[in-house]
TORDRENKE-158916 format. One line per field, with one value per atom (N, C-alpha, C): residue number from 1; residue in three letters; atom name; x, y, z. Coordinates in steps of 0.2 Angstrom, whole numbers, plus 5000, padded with zeros to 4 digits. Layout:
// residues N
nr <- NUM;...;
rest <- ALA;...;
atom <- CA;...;
xx <- X;...;
yy <- Y;...;
zz <- Z;...;
END
This chain:
// residues 190
nr <- 1;1;1;2;2;2;3;3;3;4;4;4;5;5;5;6;6;6;7;7;7;8;8;8;9;9;9;10;10;10;11;11;11;12;12;12;13;13;13;14;14;14;15;15;15;16;16;16;17;17;17;18;18;18;19;19;19;20;20;20;21;21;21;22;22;22;23;23;23;24;24;24;25;25;25;26;26;26;27;27;27;28;28;28;29;29;29;30;30;30;31;31;31;32;32;32;33;33;33;34;34;34;35;35;35;36;36;36;37;37;37;38;38;38;39;39;39;40;40;40;41;41;41;42;42;42;43;43;43;44;44;44;45;45;45;46;46;46;47;47;47;48;48;48;49;49;49;50;50;50;51;51;51;52;52;52;53;53;53;54;54;54;55;55;55;56;56;56;57;57;57;58;58;58;59;59;59;60;60;60;61;61;61;62;62;62;63;63;63;64;64;64;65;65;65;66;66;66;67;67;67;68;68;68;69;69;69;70;70;70;71;71;71;72;72;72;73;73;73;74;74;74;75;75;75;76;76;76;77;77;77;78;78;78;79;79;79;80;80;80;81;81;81;82;82;82;83;83;83;84;84;84;85;85;85;86;86;86;87;87;87;88;88;88;89;89;89;90;90;90;91;91;91;92;92;92;93;93;93;94;94;94;95;95;95;96;96;96;97;97;97;98;98;98;99;99;99;100;100;100;101;101;101;102;102;102;103;103;103;104;104;104;105;105;105;106;106;106;107;107;107;108;108;108;109;109;109;110;110;110;111;111;111;112;112;112;113;113;113;114;114;114;115;115;115;116;116;116;117;117;117;118;118;118;119;119;119;120;120;120;121;121;121;122;122;122;123;123;123;124;124;124;125;125;125;126;126;126;127;127;127;128;128;128;129;129;129;130;130;130;131;131;131;132;132;132;133;133;133;134;134;134;135;135;135;136;136;136;137;137;137;138;138;138;139;139;139;140;140;140;141;141;141;142;142;142;143;143;143;144;144;144;145;145;145;146;146;146;147;147;147;148;148;148;149;149;149;150;150;150;151;151;151;152;152;152;153;153;153;154;154;154;155;155;155;156;156;156;157;157;157;158;158;158;159;159;159;160;160;160;161;161;161;162;162;162;163;163;163;164;164;164;165;165;165;166;166;166;167;167;167;168;168;168;169;169;169;170;170;170;171;171;171;172;172;172;173;173;173;174;174;174;175;175;175;176;176;176;177;177;177;178;178;178;179;179;179;180;180;180;181;181;181;182;182;182;183;183;183;184;184;184;185;185;185;186;186;186;187;187;187;188;188;188;189;189;189;190;190;190;
rest <- MET;MET;MET;ARG;ARG;ARG;PRO;PRO;PRO;ASP;ASP;ASP;ALA;ALA;ALA;GLU;GLU;GLU;VAL;VAL;VAL;GLU;GLU;GLU;ALA;ALA;ALA;GLY;GLY;GLY;SER;SER;SER;LEU;LEU;LEU;LEU;LEU;LEU;VAL;VAL;VAL;ALA;ALA;ALA;ALA;ALA;ALA;PRO;PRO;PRO;SER;SER;SER;LEU;LEU;LEU;ASN;ASN;ASN;ASP;ASP;ASP;PRO;PRO;PRO;ASN;ASN;ASN;PHE;PHE;PHE;THR;THR;THR;ARG;ARG;ARG;THR;THR;THR;VAL;VAL;VAL;VAL;VAL;VAL;TYR;TYR;TYR;ILE;ILE;ILE;ILE;ILE;ILE;ASP;ASP;ASP;GLN;GLN;GLN;ARG;ARG;ARG;PRO;PRO;PRO;GLU;GLU;GLU;GLY;GLY;GLY;THR;THR;THR;LEU;LEU;LEU;GLY;GLY;GLY;VAL;VAL;VAL;VAL;VAL;VAL;LEU;LEU;LEU;ASN;ASN;ASN;ARG;ARG;ARG;PRO;PRO;PRO;SER;SER;SER;GLU;GLU;GLU;VAL;VAL;VAL;ALA;ALA;ALA;VAL;VAL;VAL;HIS;HIS;HIS;ASP;ASP;ASP;VAL;VAL;VAL;LEU;LEU;LEU;PRO;PRO;PRO;PRO;PRO;PRO;TRP;TRP;TRP;GLY;GLY;GLY;PRO;PRO;PRO;HIS;HIS;HIS;VAL;VAL;VAL;THR;THR;THR;LYS;LYS;LYS;PRO;PRO;PRO;GLN;GLN;GLN;CYS;CYS;CYS;ILE;ILE;ILE;TYR;TYR;TYR;ILE;ILE;ILE;GLY;GLY;GLY;GLY;GLY;GLY;PRO;PRO;PRO;VAL;VAL;VAL;GLU;GLU;GLU;GLN;GLN;GLN;LYS;LYS;LYS;THR;THR;THR;ALA;ALA;ALA;LEU;LEU;LEU;CYS;CYS;CYS;LEU;LEU;LEU;ALA;ALA;ALA;ALA;ALA;ALA;LEU;LEU;LEU;THR;THR;THR;LYS;LYS;LYS;GLY;GLY;GLY;THR;THR;THR;ASP;ASP;ASP;PRO;PRO;PRO;ASP;ASP;ASP;GLU;GLU;GLU;VAL;VAL;VAL;GLU;GLU;GLU;GLY;GLY;GLY;LEU;LEU;LEU;VAL;VAL;VAL;GLY;GLY;GLY;VAL;VAL;VAL;GLN;GLN;GLN;GLY;GLY;GLY;PRO;PRO;PRO;VAL;VAL;VAL;ALA;ALA;ALA;LEU;LEU;LEU;ILE;ILE;ILE;ASP;ASP;ASP;LEU;LEU;LEU;ASP;ASP;ASP;ALA;ALA;ALA;GLU;GLU;GLU;PRO;PRO;PRO;ASP;ASP;ASP;ASP;ASP;ASP;LEU;LEU;LEU;MET;MET;MET;PRO;PRO;PRO;LEU;LEU;LEU;VAL;VAL;VAL;ARG;ARG;ARG;GLY;GLY;GLY;LEU;LEU;LEU;ARG;ARG;ARG;VAL;VAL;VAL;PHE;PHE;PHE;ALA;ALA;ALA;GLY;GLY;GLY;TYR;TYR;TYR;ALA;ALA;ALA;GLY;GLY;GLY;TRP;TRP;TRP;GLY;GLY;GLY;GLU;GLU;GLU;GLY;GLY;GLY;GLN;GLN;GLN;LEU;LEU;LEU;ALA;ALA;ALA;GLY;GLY;GLY;GLU;GLU;GLU;ILE;ILE;ILE;GLU;GLU;GLU;ARG;ARG;ARG;GLY;GLY;GLY;ASP;ASP;ASP;TRP;TRP;TRP;ILE;ILE;ILE;VAL;VAL;VAL;VAL;VAL;VAL;THR;THR;THR;GLY;GLY;GLY;LEU;LEU;LEU;ALA;ALA;ALA;ASP;ASP;ASP;ASP;ASP;ASP;VAL;VAL;VAL;LEU;LEU;LEU;ALA;ALA;ALA;GLY;GLY;GLY;ALA;ALA;ALA;ASN;ASN;ASN;VAL;VAL;VAL;ASP;ASP;ASP;LEU;LEU;LEU;TRP;TRP;TRP;GLY;GLY;GLY;ARG;ARG;ARG;VAL;VAL;VAL;LEU;LEU;LEU;ARG;ARG;ARG;ARG;ARG;ARG;GLN;GLN;GLN;GLY;GLY;GLY;MET;MET;MET;PRO;PRO;PRO;LEU;LEU;LEU;ALA;ALA;ALA;LEU;LEU;LEU;LEU;LEU;LEU;SER;SER;SER;THR;THR;THR;TYR;TYR;TYR;PRO;PRO;PRO;THR;THR;THR;ASP;ASP;ASP;VAL;VAL;VAL;ARG;ARG;ARG;LEU;LEU;LEU;ASN;ASN;ASN;
atom <- N;CA;C;N;CA;C;N;CA;C;N;CA;C;N;CA;C;N;CA;C;N;CA;C;N;CA;C;N;CA;C;N;CA;C;N;CA;C;N;CA;C;N;CA;C;N;CA;C;N;CA;C;N;CA;C;N;CA;C;N;CA;C;N;CA;C;N;CA;C;N;CA;C;N;CA;C;N;CA;C;N;CA;C;N;CA;C;N;CA;C;N;CA;C;N;CA;C;N;CA;C;N;CA;C;N;CA;C;N;CA;C;N;CA;C;N;CA;C;N;CA;C;N;CA;C;N;CA;C;N;CA;C;N;CA;C;N;CA;C;N;CA;C;N;CA;C;N;CA;C;N;CA;C;N;CA;C;N;CA;C;N;CA;C;N;CA;C;N;CA;C;N;CA;C;N;CA;C;N;CA;C;N;CA;C;N;CA;C;N;CA;C;N;CA;C;N;CA;C;N;CA;C;N;CA;C;N;CA;C;N;CA;C;N;CA;C;N;CA;C;N;CA;C;N;CA;C;N;CA;C;N;CA;C;N;CA;C;N;CA;C;N;CA;C;N;CA;C;N;CA;C;N;CA;C;N;CA;C;N;CA;C;N;CA;C;N;CA;C;N;CA;C;N;CA;C;N;CA;C;N;CA;C;N;CA;C;N;CA;C;N;CA;C;N;CA;C;N;CA;C;N;CA;C;N;CA;C;N;CA;C;N;CA;C;N;CA;C;N;CA;C;N;CA;C;N;CA;C;N;CA;C;N;CA;C;N;CA;C;N;CA;C;N;CA;C;N;CA;C;N;CA;C;N;CA;C;N;CA;C;N;CA;C;N;CA;C;N;CA;C;N;CA;C;N;CA;C;N;CA;C;N;CA;C;N;CA;C;N;CA;C;N;CA;C;N;CA;C;N;CA;C;N;CA;C;N;CA;C;N;CA;C;N;CA;C;N;CA;C;N;CA;C;N;CA;C;N;CA;C;N;CA;C;N;CA;C;N;CA;C;N;CA;C;N;CA;C;N;CA;C;N;CA;C;N;CA;C;N;CA;C;N;CA;C;N;CA;C;N;CA;C;N;CA;C;N;CA;C;N;CA;C;N;CA;C;N;CA;C;N;CA;C;N;CA;C;N;CA;C;N;CA;C;N;CA;C;N;CA;C;N;CA;C;N;CA;C;N;CA;C;N;CA;C;N;CA;C;N;CA;C;N;CA;C;N;CA;C;N;CA;C;N;CA;C;N;CA;C;N;CA;C;N;CA;C;N;CA;C;N;CA;C;N;CA;C;N;CA;C;N;CA;C;N;CA;C;N;CA;C;N;CA;C;N;CA;C;N;CA;C;N;CA;C;N;CA;C;N;CA;C;N;CA;C;N;CA;C;N;CA;C;N;CA;C;N;CA;C;N;CA;C;N;CA;C;N;CA;C;N;CA;C;N;CA;C;N;CA;C;N;CA;C;N;CA;C;N;CA;C;N;CA;C;N;CA;C;N;CA;C;N;CA;C;
xx <- 5004;5001;5004;5002;5007;5008;5011;5014;5006;5003;5000;4992;4989;4984;4978;4981;4973;4974;4977;4977;4970;4964;4959;4957;4954;4950;4947;4948;4947;4953;4960;4962;4967;4969;4976;4983;4985;4996;4995;4998;5002;5009;5013;5021;5024;5029;5032;5037;5039;5045;5049;5051;5059;5060;5050;5051;5052;5060;5062;5061;5057;5059;5052;5054;5051;5043;5044;5036;5032;5034;5029;5029;5035;5038;5030;5030;5021;5016;5017;5007;5003;4998;4992;4992;4990;4989;4983;4977;4970;4972;4968;4971;4964;4961;4958;4955;4960;4959;4966;4966;4970;4970;4973;4973;4980;4979;4984;4989;4987;4993;4995;4993;4994;4989;4992;4987;4986;4984;4981;4980;4983;4981;4980;4978;4981;4984;4988;4988;4983;4983;4976;4979;4988;4988;4993;4993;4998;4993;4992;4989;4995;4991;4995;4992;4994;4996;4988;4989;4983;4978;4973;4967;4960;4957;4954;4949;4945;4945;4949;4955;4960;4961;4960;4961;4954;4951;4945;4939;4936;4931;4924;4924;4916;4916;4923;4922;4923;4926;4929;4923;4918;4915;4913;4911;4911;4914;4920;4928;4925;4924;4929;4936;4932;4939;4945;4951;4954;4952;4951;4949;4954;4957;4963;4965;4970;4973;4976;4974;4980;4983;4990;4997;4995;4989;4987;4993;5003;5008;5011;5015;5019;5018;5015;5012;5006;5008;5005;5000;5007;5004;4996;4997;4993;4985;4986;4979;4973;4970;4965;4960;4961;4958;4950;4944;4942;4938;4937;4934;4929;4926;4920;4918;4913;4912;4904;4899;4892;4886;4882;4876;4873;4873;4868;4863;4867;4860;4860;4865;4868;4869;4869;4873;4876;4884;4885;4885;4883;4882;4878;4871;4865;4865;4871;4873;4877;4878;4881;4886;4891;4897;4903;4897;4899;4903;4909;4912;4913;4909;4912;4918;4917;4927;4924;4926;4922;4916;4911;4905;4905;4904;4900;4905;4913;4919;4918;4919;4919;4923;4923;4927;4922;4924;4921;4921;4915;4918;4919;4924;4925;4923;4918;4919;4909;4907;4902;4899;4893;4889;4889;4895;4894;4887;4883;4876;4871;4871;4869;4869;4877;4882;4879;4881;4882;4877;4871;4864;4867;4872;4874;4877;4885;4889;4886;4892;4894;4901;4904;4912;4915;4919;4925;4930;4939;4942;4945;4949;4953;4962;4965;4967;4974;4980;4984;4987;4989;4992;4988;4991;4991;4998;4998;5004;5000;5005;5005;5009;5009;5015;5010;5015;5016;5012;5015;5011;5020;5016;5022;5028;5027;5033;5027;5018;5018;5018;5019;5021;5026;5032;5041;5041;5039;5040;5035;5025;5028;5029;5033;5036;5041;5046;5053;5050;5043;5040;5040;5038;5038;5032;5026;5018;5015;5010;5008;4999;4997;4990;4984;4980;4976;4969;4965;4957;4954;4954;4953;4945;4942;4936;4934;4929;4927;4930;4928;4929;4940;4943;4950;4950;4946;4946;4945;4944;4940;4943;4949;4952;4957;4955;4957;4966;4967;4975;4978;4975;4978;4980;4974;4975;4978;4983;4987;4987;4985;4981;4987;4991;4997;4996;4997;4998;4989;4983;4976;4974;4976;4976;4978;4985;4989;4988;4986;4981;4976;4971;4967;4965;4972;4973;4974;4975;4979;4985;4987;4991;4997;5000;5006;5007;5004;5005;5005;5000;4997;5001;5008;5017;5018;5018;5019;5017;5011;5009;5015;5017;5021;5028;5031;5037;5039;5044;5045;5045;5042;5043;5049;5055;5063;5065;5064;5070;5069;5076;5073;5075;5072;5076;5080;5083;5087;5088;
yy <- 4993;4999;5006;5011;5018;5021;5026;5027;5034;5037;5042;5035;5034;5030;5030;5034;5035;5044;5048;5054;5054;5059;5059;5067;5069;5079;5079;5080;5080;5080;5076;5074;5080;5080;5081;5079;5084;5084;5086;5083;5088;5086;5093;5092;5087;5085;5080;5084;5082;5088;5089;5083;5082;5086;5087;5092;5099;5099;5108;5113;5111;5115;5122;5129;5133;5134;5132;5132;5131;5124;5117;5116;5120;5118;5119;5113;5114;5114;5116;5116;5110;5110;5106;5109;5104;5106;5102;5106;5101;5101;5095;5093;5093;5098;5098;5094;5091;5088;5082;5077;5072;5067;5066;5064;5059;5052;5050;5055;5062;5066;5072;5072;5077;5079;5082;5086;5088;5093;5099;5103;5108;5109;5113;5117;5124;5123;5125;5130;5130;5128;5130;5135;5137;5139;5142;5147;5152;5158;5162;5167;5174;5179;5188;5191;5197;5203;5206;5201;5207;5203;5211;5209;5208;5201;5201;5209;5210;5216;5222;5220;5223;5223;5214;5213;5210;5211;5206;5209;5214;5218;5218;5215;5212;5204;5202;5195;5197;5203;5204;5206;5206;5205;5200;5193;5186;5183;5184;5182;5179;5170;5171;5174;5176;5179;5175;5178;5185;5188;5189;5191;5195;5188;5190;5184;5187;5182;5174;5169;5166;5163;5160;5158;5154;5148;5144;5139;5141;5136;5142;5139;5143;5144;5138;5141;5145;5146;5154;5158;5163;5167;5172;5174;5178;5175;5170;5166;5165;5167;5167;5160;5157;5151;5152;5148;5153;5144;5141;5138;5139;5138;5136;5132;5133;5127;5127;5124;5125;5124;5125;5127;5118;5115;5108;5107;5102;5100;5105;5109;5114;5108;5106;5101;5107;5105;5114;5111;5105;5102;5105;5107;5109;5119;5123;5128;5132;5137;5139;5143;5141;5146;5141;5136;5130;5125;5120;5116;5112;5105;5103;5097;5098;5094;5088;5089;5081;5085;5079;5082;5091;5096;5101;5105;5106;5108;5111;5116;5116;5123;5125;5130;5133;5142;5146;5148;5151;5157;5164;5166;5169;5177;5176;5181;5182;5174;5175;5182;5180;5184;5184;5188;5184;5185;5189;5189;5184;5178;5176;5169;5168;5161;5163;5167;5167;5165;5164;5160;5152;5151;5142;5141;5149;5145;5148;5144;5145;5147;5146;5150;5149;5154;5154;5156;5154;5157;5158;5165;5162;5164;5161;5156;5159;5165;5167;5160;5158;5152;5146;5139;5133;5128;5126;5118;5113;5113;5105;5102;5095;5087;5088;5086;5081;5076;5074;5064;5059;5056;5053;5056;5064;5068;5066;5066;5067;5062;5056;5049;5047;5050;5050;5055;5060;5063;5057;5058;5053;5046;5045;5038;5039;5044;5047;5051;5052;5052;5059;5065;5071;5072;5069;5070;5067;5068;5062;5063;5057;5060;5057;5062;5061;5063;5061;5064;5072;5075;5083;5083;5090;5090;5097;5101;5110;5112;5111;5116;5116;5115;5112;5119;5119;5125;5133;5132;5137;5141;5136;5139;5145;5147;5154;5155;5161;5164;5161;5161;5159;5152;5146;5138;5136;5134;5127;5122;5123;5118;5111;5112;5107;5102;5107;5103;5100;5104;5099;5094;5094;5090;5085;5082;5078;5076;5080;5076;5073;5076;5072;5065;5065;5055;5051;5052;5049;5047;5039;5040;5034;5036;5036;5049;5048;5055;5062;5059;5062;5068;5061;5065;5069;5067;5073;5077;5083;5088;5092;5091;5094;5093;5091;5096;5101;5103;5109;5114;5120;5123;5123;5129;5129;5124;5119;5111;5107;5109;5106;5100;5095;5088;5087;5084;5082;5078;
zz <- 5000;5000;5001;4996;4995;5001;5002;5011;5013;5004;5005;5003;5003;5002;5009;5015;5018;5016;5011;5012;5005;5009;5006;5007;5002;5004;5011;5016;5021;5029;5025;5029;5030;5037;5039;5040;5036;5038;5044;5047;5053;5052;5053;5054;5056;5056;5058;5066;5073;5074;5070;5066;5063;5057;5057;5047;5050;5048;5048;5041;5037;5033;5035;5034;5038;5036;5029;5027;5030;5034;5037;5044;5047;5053;5056;5060;5067;5064;5057;5052;5054;5051;5052;5043;5041;5032;5030;5029;5026;5019;5019;5010;5009;5002;4999;4992;4989;4985;4984;4984;4982;4978;4971;4964;4963;4960;4958;4956;4952;4951;4953;4959;4964;4971;4975;4979;4982;4984;4986;4992;4996;5002;5007;5009;5012;5022;5021;5030;5035;5037;5043;5049;5050;5055;5054;5050;5047;5046;5053;5049;5048;5045;5041;5045;5041;5046;5043;5038;5031;5033;5033;5035;5027;5029;5021;5018;5024;5022;5016;5017;5013;5007;5007;4999;4996;4998;5000;5002;5000;5002;5007;5003;5002;5004;5007;5011;5019;5020;5027;5033;5031;5037;5037;5036;5035;5038;5036;5038;5045;5049;5057;5057;5066;5067;5069;5069;5066;5060;5057;5051;5045;5046;5040;5039;5032;5027;5032;5029;5033;5026;5029;5024;5020;5016;5015;5011;5008;5009;5003;5001;4998;4991;4986;4981;4977;4974;4972;4978;4980;4988;4985;4977;4976;4974;4973;4973;4981;4980;4987;4987;4990;4990;4996;4998;5006;5006;5012;5014;5019;5020;5024;5026;5032;5035;5037;5033;5030;5038;5036;5042;5039;5045;5045;5040;5037;5032;5021;5024;5018;5013;5009;5001;4998;4997;4992;4987;4984;4977;4973;4979;4977;4976;4979;4977;4974;4971;4964;4969;4968;4973;4977;4978;4984;4981;4980;4978;4987;4987;4993;4991;4999;5001;5004;5009;5015;5020;5021;5024;5025;5031;5029;5027;5024;5021;5017;5013;5006;5004;4995;4995;4994;4994;4990;4986;4981;4977;4977;4976;4980;4975;4968;4963;4968;4970;4973;4978;4978;4982;4987;4991;5000;5003;5002;5007;5005;4999;4996;4997;5000;5005;5013;5016;5022;5024;5023;5029;5028;5022;5021;5027;5028;5031;5039;5042;5049;5051;5049;5046;5042;5040;5035;5035;5030;5033;5026;5024;5019;5015;5013;5013;5007;5005;5002;5000;4993;4993;4995;4991;4994;4995;4998;4999;4994;4986;4985;4981;4980;4979;4972;4970;4963;4964;4959;4958;4962;4968;4973;4976;4975;4982;4988;4991;4997;5000;4994;4998;4999;4998;4995;5005;5008;5013;5017;5018;5019;5024;5018;5020;5026;5022;5024;5034;5037;5044;5043;5038;5041;5041;5039;5041;5045;5049;5050;5049;5045;5042;5046;5048;5053;5050;5053;5052;5053;5047;5050;5051;5056;5056;5056;5055;5050;5055;5064;5066;5066;5063;5062;5058;5050;5046;5050;5055;5060;5065;5065;5074;5070;5077;5080;5080;5081;5080;5086;5089;5096;5098;5095;5096;5094;5097;5095;5093;5086;5081;5081;5080;5078;5085;5092;5098;5098;5099;5099;5093;5088;5084;5087;5090;5090;5098;5100;5107;5105;5103;5101;5097;5098;5093;5098;5103;5112;5108;5112;5113;5108;5105;5109;5104;5099;5097;5100;5105;5108;5115;5113;5118;5111;5106;5102;5101;5103;5108;5112;5117;5120;5117;5113;5110;5108;5111;5111;5106;5105;5099;5099;5103;5101;5103;5100;5097;5087;5085;5081;5079;5077;5073;5071;5068;5059;5060;
END
């Protein structure tokens, strides 16, 4: 079985303490799309100093606090992606402007009218850029031990800037992964 076989839309990639790439140290990546030719996701725990209102004024008032743009990854940082947690019973396949990802999580078309979609959304987050892997690349990184693959929750997408999402996700996995959540932030493994 391929090391990335359990990765699917809605999975989380949790950076192992040994992952020293500054783009991904202590990150949690939400997988939006996984196909044989590659994988696309966004980093959930890298808020920026830029307010959504400054870049996408119509969406600014609707973004979950903090109302800033999050750095979704090192690829195409001038591209914006928006993930939303939908209200119970909303089927994204039946709503123009929404593309279902997994369960109640959907991508929002930022060209859509916010007021039309907001009654269907319980929270949303805007990301600049994304994380992407070509064919076989993610499998190699998982096999090397760079990533821990776990199931994501809709609330992970909406985690605030002051939340230690990396630690929270690891703690909810139980032992032995929960022990990794206590790993000091200032120690790097080589």
